[in-house]
N, C-alpha and C positions, 0 to 999 in steps of 0.2 A: 907569677906562676900561672901555668895553664891549669885547666880543670883536669883533675885526676880522679877516676873512678876505680876502686878496688872492691873486691868481694872476699868474704871469708868462706869457710867450708860449707856454711849454710846459705850461701848466696846473698848474705846481708850486705847492703852497700856501705862502703866507707868512702867518703868524698873528701877531696882535699883541693883548696883553691887559694888564690892570692888575696882575696878580700871576702868580706861577708856578702857583698853583692854578687861576686862570681859564684860564691858557694850556693847562694839561693838559686842562681841559674842552673847549677849542676844538680841541686836537689830536684828542681822541676824537670829536668832531662831524665834523671834516673827514675823518677816516680812514673813519668809518662812511658819510660821504657818497660818497668816492671808491672805497672798498674793501669795501662791504657784504657781498657774497658771499664774498670772501676772509676776512673777520672771522667770518662764520657757519661756514665750513668749519674754520677754525682753532679756534674754540671747541669744535666737535664733535669734532675730533681731539684736543684736550686732555682731553676728558671720555670718550673712547672710545665716542662715539655716532655716528660718521660712517657706519657701515653702515646706519643706519636710513633714509638717503636716498641713499647711494651704492652700496649693494648689497653682495653677499657678497665682492666683491673688496677691501673696506675692513675686513673682519671680523678678519683676522690682526692688523692694526694696532690695532683697538680692543681686542682681547684682550690684546695686549702692554700697552697703556696701562692697562688696568684691573688686570691682574695686577701690573704694576710700581707701581701705586697713584699715578700721576702726579697725578691731581686731589686726591687726599688730601694729597699732598706739598705742592702748590700751596697748599691751604687752610691747612695747618700753617705754611708759610713766611710766608703773610700774616699769620696770627695772631701769629707771632713778630715780624714787622715792625711791627705795631701796638704791641707792647710795647717794642721796642728802638728804634724810629724812627717815632714817631707822625706827624711831618711828612711823611715819604715815603709812609706808608700813606694818609694823607689825600690826598696829591697823586695817588696811584694810584686812590683812589676818585673823585676828580674827573674823571680820564680816563674811567673807566667810566661816570660819569654822562653825559658827553658822547656816549659810544657809545649809550647806552640812550635818549638824547634824540632822536638822529638815525636810528638803525637802523629803527624801525618804519615810517617813511615812505619807505623805500628803493624805487626803481624798478628795481633790478637784475633782469634777466629770468630769471636762473638759478633764483630762487626759485619762480617759476611752473612752470618745467620739471620740477622735482622735487616740486611740491606742498608746499613748505616755507614756513613763517612764520618771520620772524626771531625769535631767542630773546633772552632777557634776560641780560646779562653780570652776573656776581657780582664783588664786589671782588677776589677771588683769580684771576679769569679771566686777566688779562694775565700772571700768574705761571705759570699753566697753559700758556698759549700758549708762553711762553719755554721752559719746561721740555720741552714736546713738541717744540719746534724743535731742541732740542740734546740730547735723551736719547741719540741715536745718533751724536752728534757725535764722541766720543772713540773710537767703533768697538769697543765692547766685544765684538761678535760675532766680531771677528777672533781673540780667544782660542779660540773654538770651532774656527776654521780651524787655528790652530796646534796644537791639541790632536789634530785628525785627522791633519795632516801629521806630527807627531811620532810618532804611533802607527804610522803606515803607512810612513814614509819615514825616520824617524830624526832626530836632532837637527840635522843640517846643513840640513834643510829650512826651519828658521826663517830662517836667513840667506839661503838661495836665493830664498825667496818674500817677503822683506822689501821692501815697497813700499807706498805708500798704497793701501789697498784700495778697492773699487768703491763703498762707501758713505760714505767720509770726504769731508770738505769742506775746502778749503784757500784760500789766498789768495797773491797777490803784494803785497808792500809794500816800499817803499824810502823812505829819508830822505836828503835831500841838504842838508848844512849850508850856511849862508850863504857860507862861503868858496868854495863850489863852484857858486854861482849868479850870474846877471847882476845881480840886485838886491842882493846882499849879505844877503838873508834866506832862511831855509830854505824848502824845498818838500817836501811830503809826497805821494806818489802810490802808486797800486796798484789792485788789483781783487780783491774776494772771489770765490772760485770756489765756487759752490753749484749744486744743481740749479735749472736755469732754470724758473721757474714763471710762469704767467699767472693772475692779476696777480703782479707781481714781489715777491720776498721783501724787497726794500728799497724804501723810499718816500722820495723826495727832499722835504725840508721845511725850512721856517724857523720858529723859535720865538723870539719877541721880547716881552719885557716889561721893566719898569724894572730888574730884576736882571740880566738877560742878553739877548743877541741871538745866536742860534747857528743856523747852517746845517748840514745833515748828512743822513745816511741813517738813517732809523728803520725799525724792525721793526713792520709793521702789527699792531696788537693790544697794543703795549707802549708806554707813555709815554716821552718823552724821546728822546735820541739816544745811543745806547750805543756803537756800534761805530766810526763815522766821523763826526767833527764839527769845525767851525771856529767859534770864538767871536769872531774878529776879532783877538785877541791871542795865542791859543794854538789849536793844531789837533792832533787825534790821529787814529790809525787802528790797526787791529789785523789780525793773521793768526792762523790756527789754530796753536797751539803744538804740536800732535800729542802732547800729554801723555796719559799713561795715568792716569786717576783713578777708574776704575769696576772693581769686582772681581766675578767669577762664582765662585760656591761650588757644588760638588756637594753635594747634600742627601740624606740618608736619612731618609725620612719613613714614618710608620706611623699608621694610624687607631686610635683607642680609642673607647671609649663616650662620652667627653667631647668628642672632636674629633680634632685631628691633633697629632702630636708629631714633633720633629726631633732627631736625634742630634747632641749638642754636643761640643765638643772635650774636655770633662771626662769623656767617656764616659757621660753620662746623657742621658736623653730628656726634652726640655722642651717644654712647650706651645707651639704655634704658633698664631697668630690665624688665623681661618678665617671666611669668609662666601661667599655666592653672589651673583652679579649677573646679570641678565638683559639680553642685548644684542639690540635689535631689528635685523632685517635686512630691507631693502626686497625685497619679493616672495618672501620665504621665512619659514619659522617662526622664532621667537625662539631664541636660543642661551643656554644657561645657562653662566656662567663661574665656576669655583671660584677664590677669591681667598685665597691662603695667604701668611703672613709669618712667617719664622723670626727668630732672633736676629741673623742676618746681614742680612737684607733680605727683600724680596718674592720669591716664587717666580714666575719668569717663564715657566718650561717644565717640564712634568712634574707629577708629583704621587706620592702613596703607591702608586698602582696601576701606574705606568709613565711613560714619557717624554711621551706626549701622547695626548689623547683621539682624535686623527685617526689613530693607528696601529692598524690592524686587530689584534684580539686574537691571531689566529694568528701573527702576524709577531713574532718575537722581538726584544727590544731589542738593538740593536747592541751588540757586545762593547765594553766600555770607556766607553760612554755612560752618563753618570749618570742615575739615576732622576729626578732633579729638579734644576733650576738656580735659585739665587737670585741676585739682583743687589743689590750694595751700591754706592750712589752718594752723593756728598757731601750734596746738599740733603735727602735722606731722613734722613741722620744729624744734620746740623746745624741743619735748619730755616731755611736761609739760602740764597737764590739770588743775592744780591749787589745786590739792588735799591737798597741804600743808596748805591751809587756813582753812581746816575743824576743825582740832583739836584746833587751836587758837580761832576759833569762839566759840566753846563750852566753852572754858576756859575764855572768855572775861568777864571783870567786868565793863569796862567803854567804852565809845565811842572811845577813843584812841586805846584800844585793838582791837576793831572791824576794826578801820582804818588800823592798822598794819597788821591784818589778810587779809584784802582785797588787800593789796599790793601784796599779793601772789596769788591773783585770776587770772585766765587766760581765761577760756572758760565756758559759753558765757560772752559777755560784757554786764554788767548791771549797772543801776544807783542804788546806795545804799543809804538808809536813815536809820539813827539810833539815838537813844537817851538813856541817862542813868539817874539814880535817882538823880545825882548831877547837873543836868541841861546841861550835855554835849549834843551836836547835831552834827550830821554829814550828809552831802548830797554831794555825790561824784560819779564819774564813776569808775568802777572796771573791769579790763580785759585787754587783749592784743590786740592792734590794730596796724598793720604794717604801717610804713611810706613808701609811694610809690607814683608813678605818679597818677595824678587825673584821667586819662583815665582808669587805673585799677579799680576804684571805679564804673565806670559807665557801662562797658561792657566787654566781652572778648577781650584780647589783643594779639597781635601776639607774640608767644614765640620766633620767629626768628628775632624780632627787639629789639635793646637795649633800656634801659631806663624803663623797666618794672619790675626791681628787687626790692626786699624790702631792705630798708635802715634804719634798727633799728625800734623802737617802739614809739608810741605817749605817751606822758605824760598823766596821767589820770586827766581830768578836775574836778574841784570842784565848788560848788555853795553854796549859803547862804540862809536864810530864808527871806521872805518878810512879814512884818506884822505878824511875828510869825508863818507863815505857809510855807511849801514847797510841791508842788504838782508835781507829775510826772505821765503821762499817755501816754508815748511813743511819746510825741510831741517834737518839736525842743526845747531842753533845754541845760543842760551842755554838752550833748554829740553831739551837732549839728556839731561841727568840724570833728566828726568821722564818720558821716554817710551821706547818699544820700537822701533816702525816709524815712520819719517819719509819724506817725499817725497824722491825722488832729487834730487841737487844741481843738476840741469841748469838749471832756472828761475832759481835764485838765482845760479849761476855766469854765466849769460848776461846777466842784468840787471846784474851787477857789471862784466862785460866792456863792456857798452854804455855804462855810466855813466863808465868810465875813458877812453872814446875821446875825451871832451870835458873841458876844464878848467871850463868854465862852462855851467851848464844854466838854462833858463827854464821856467816852467810850461807854456808853449806848446809846449815840446820833447817833453814826456813821453808824448804818444800814440805817438811813434816806438818807445818801450819797450813800452807796452801791446800793440802790434800785432806784435811781432816773432815770426817764425814758424820760426826755426832749430830743428831737432830733432837735438839732440846724441845722444839715446838711440838713434838709428838706427845708430850705428857698429859695434856687434857684429854685426848682421845684415849690414851692408854688407861687413864683413871676411870673413864666411862667403861672400858672393856673389863677392867678388874671388878667393877661392881656388878657386872651382868651375871645372872643365874638363870636356870630353867632353859638353857639353850638346847637345841637338838644335838645329838652326839657329834655330828659333822661340824656344827658351828663350834662346839666346845673344843674340838681339835683345832680349829682355826684361831680360836681365842687363845689357847695355850701356846700355839706356835707363835703368835705375836707377842705375848707376854714374856717369853723366853728370849726374845730379841735383844740384842745389845745396843739398840738405838743408833746403829751406824748404817747409813745409806750406801752400803758397798755394793757394786754391780754384781758380785757373785753371791749376794745374800738372798736366800729364799725366804727368810723371814721378813726382810724388807719389802720384798714383793708382796706379801700378804698384807703388811701394814699399809702399803700404798694402795692396795686394791680396796681395802675396807675404807680408808680415808676418802677415796674417790667416790664410793658408794655413799658415804655419809654426806659429801658435798652435794651430789646429784639429788639425794632425797631431801635435803634441807632446801635446795633450790626449787624443788617441786612442791613445797609446802604451800598451802593457801595463804599463809601470812606473807608471803613474798610475791604473790600473784601480780600485784600492780608493777612490780619491777621486772618481770620476765620479758616484756616487750619494751625495748628501749624506745625513746622518743626519736623523732625523725630528724636527728642530727646527721651531719655528714658521715659516711662510713668510716673515714679515717679516724674519727673520734670515738667510734663504738666500742673498741676494746676496753676503754675505761668504764663503759656502762654495762658491760656483760655481767649478769647476775651470778653465774656460775663461778667465773674468775674471782669476783668480789667475795663470794663465800669462801672459796678456796683459800685465799690469802688472808682472810680474817678468822679462819676456822677456830684457832685456839681461843680467840676472844668470844666467839659465838658459843663455844662449848663450855666456857668458864663462867659466862655471864649468870648473874643471880636468876634472871628470868629472860626468856627469848620469845616474846609475843605469843606465849601460850603453847609453844612447841614442846612436845614430849621428846626431849633429846635422847633420853635412855632408850626410848622406843625407836627412834630413828637409828641409833647405833645398833641395837639388837637386830633390826631389820637389815642393816647393811651387812652384819656379820653372817647372817643367814643366807643373804644373797651371794656373798663371796664363797661360802661353804658349799653352796650348790653347784658353783662353777669356779673352782679355785685357780689361781694363777698356775701355769704349767711349768714356770721356770723361775729364774732369778729376776731381781730388780733390773739388772743390766739388759735383760732381753727385751724389755718394753721402754726402759728409760735410755734412749739413744739421741745422739746429736743430730739435729736437723737445722743446719745453717740456712740463713736467707741467702738467696742468689737471684739476681735480675732475670736470668734465664734458667729453665729447668736443666738438671744434669742427670742423664739416665745412668751415668757410671757411678754416681755417688753410692757408696756402701756405708749405711748408718752404723756408727761405732757405739758400743756399749759404754754407758757412763755410770760412775759412781757419783754421789753427792745429791743435793736437793736444794730447794729454794732457800731453807733457813740454815743450811750447812755452811761452814766456812768454805768448803767446796761447793759453791753455789751454782748448781746446774738447774735451771729453773724450768720445770714443766708447769702444766695447769691442771692440778688434780680435778678430777670430774670431767675433764675434756679429753686430756691427752697425757701420756707419760713422756712423749717426745720433748726434748729440751731445745728450745730456740735461743735461750739466753744462758750465759755462763761467763767464765773468765776469758775475756778478749785479748788478754795477754797476762803473763806473770813476770814479775821482775824482783830482783834483789839487788840493791845498790850498796856496795861495800865502800865505806869511807876510808878504810885502811889501805886498800889497793883496788883501784877501778877494775883492774884486769881479773879480780876475784869476783866481780859482780856476775849476776846470772840472769837470763831471760828466756822466754819462749812465747810463741804465738800458737793459735789453734791449728793452723794449717802450714803455712810457709812464707817465706819472704817474697816469692814471685806470685803474681796474679795471672801468669801466662800458663794456660793449660798445656800439658806436655813438658814443662820445665821440670828438671830434677828437684827444684826447690818450691814447687807448687804445693806440695802437702807433705814435705819431708819431716816436718816438726810435729805432725799430728800424732805419731806414736809416743813421742816424748811427752807432749801435752796430756794425752790420755793416762799416762803412767805417773804424771806428776814430775817428770824430770825437767831440767832446764838446760839451756845452752850457755857455755861460757862466753862472756863479752870479751871478744879478742881486741886488743889495742895495739899490738905490735905490727907495724906496717910490713916488717920483713916476712911475716907469716900470712900475708894477704896476696891475692892474686890480682894484677892489674888488668883492667878491662880496657879494650881498645875503644 
């Protein structure tokens, strides 16, 4: 059979071919056709060459990628894949062949804007794209924050500030067994929370050949359907397990006539590998990057002379800050990204098949839910987490001390359903033994409450849960507001406005806007308190890591803990809340929550035509549209897709993405799903070839 490409009414590609290999080639072709500019950006980001056309703003990322040796790790992982699993390696090559066939003929206008020609993909490039997309997923920079907080505030700070940090990504996911559905078959639903990008980070697609017929959400640049898929007889989905599987080491380095040496746990100095690379920067002179790797891993910050080249020589290194930091991450150690799971997932017929496939999963660590048409159910953790000392999980550890090496891998925890449901929203669940910081339980608790309100659910009911805007994390601040007295008349009016609020972060709500304004004022005032003065200026780590070290975001996402704590470093929290209410009363919000809470997707190039859309939801709502209180109400993170997998009839399944199926500006499918996404509506998953349009 020749490769056939069909489209549905939303421009979603449905691909059909005679073999899995031909289908991978077709997937590469259609992805390059629909997402050429996105593929080029991701390839450069994986290689650390994006500053060459995006400018100096991308240099910090490129430097991290080069120093962490992501491209070299991807090459090694592909080489190991060729040895261990030649069928999958050949399948990946076929995808790359398809990309390379289609990419040179692209009409994407962004290439002309930056004077860039499409580059050539290598067989390892999809692995590099995957690795670059997930290297910060486990949030290893949070260890730098804990290190600073422990040093300046003491051990209680770890618990007080324990919340999902500003750079982590999460998801909602729930599984409803057939005993709780109208059809007698299970339903899977949810929404991955990631940075909203244009084009989107997920690609709706169908892959069909004699071996399998799968619909799902693919990652552009990577073959197959890894995270969310439905084969007709079994479906699966994932949420971020919030596991800790990357370590940072303080390194003592010195230069010798032969190169660089690192002090090891045996007390001896050991040769580190070293070379230099040149990074091109658009409009500026090239930058030379020194790449060093010790026995622990690549050095991602600092070097023998100091913390960072960007630190002026006259500025002393911050007390307690290591001279250098190395990063140890599983794919660098094992030469395995888990790509051997991808073909078995496509071929899966039952939950047992999905289970076996996820035994091969490596990166990132996820909680998996799956169900099949015979009543099989699955709820487990998948991925590779090293066994090591507790100190490794909390903060950077000294490379020159013993006891911080890796001692094998944790077994993958499993869980069962309760009353016919399983809910995961990055809270402490089956992955609790594998992590340190998890998301607050509000989203998971709210989904559970909603699911228990009805005995029988259908696929069509699920958007009611996707779009829920109840904000349970508001309670501590509301309690402080209730206790206030002696306010000015204007502040009393503000207080009463907030206290009559229904706790729903609806875009049209004026009360929600007042609550958000007071919350932001409280965050700013806490961040300005002298008790936190030592944390206001982050250490001289690379810019790409600084979002995890920002005091305002840290306070914003831990606000309920800080307001509930028995004591908070002598801070008069009632006084802070009082001052915040008076501040908002003096200059109240002029409109509704949605007038400031708007969608702000990331894009490699600015787009003057973008009209920011008003959003409902908030960070701790099921409708998780995350802003950073105290900094901005704009939301850069949110549901990067929504899905409902129906095991009774696959064609009754539903999905939507924030923008559209096409990454091509001017395409009718570039942003055609945005109105649906904003309303909480979903698109039917069409599977009848007779109702699709064949593409030449």
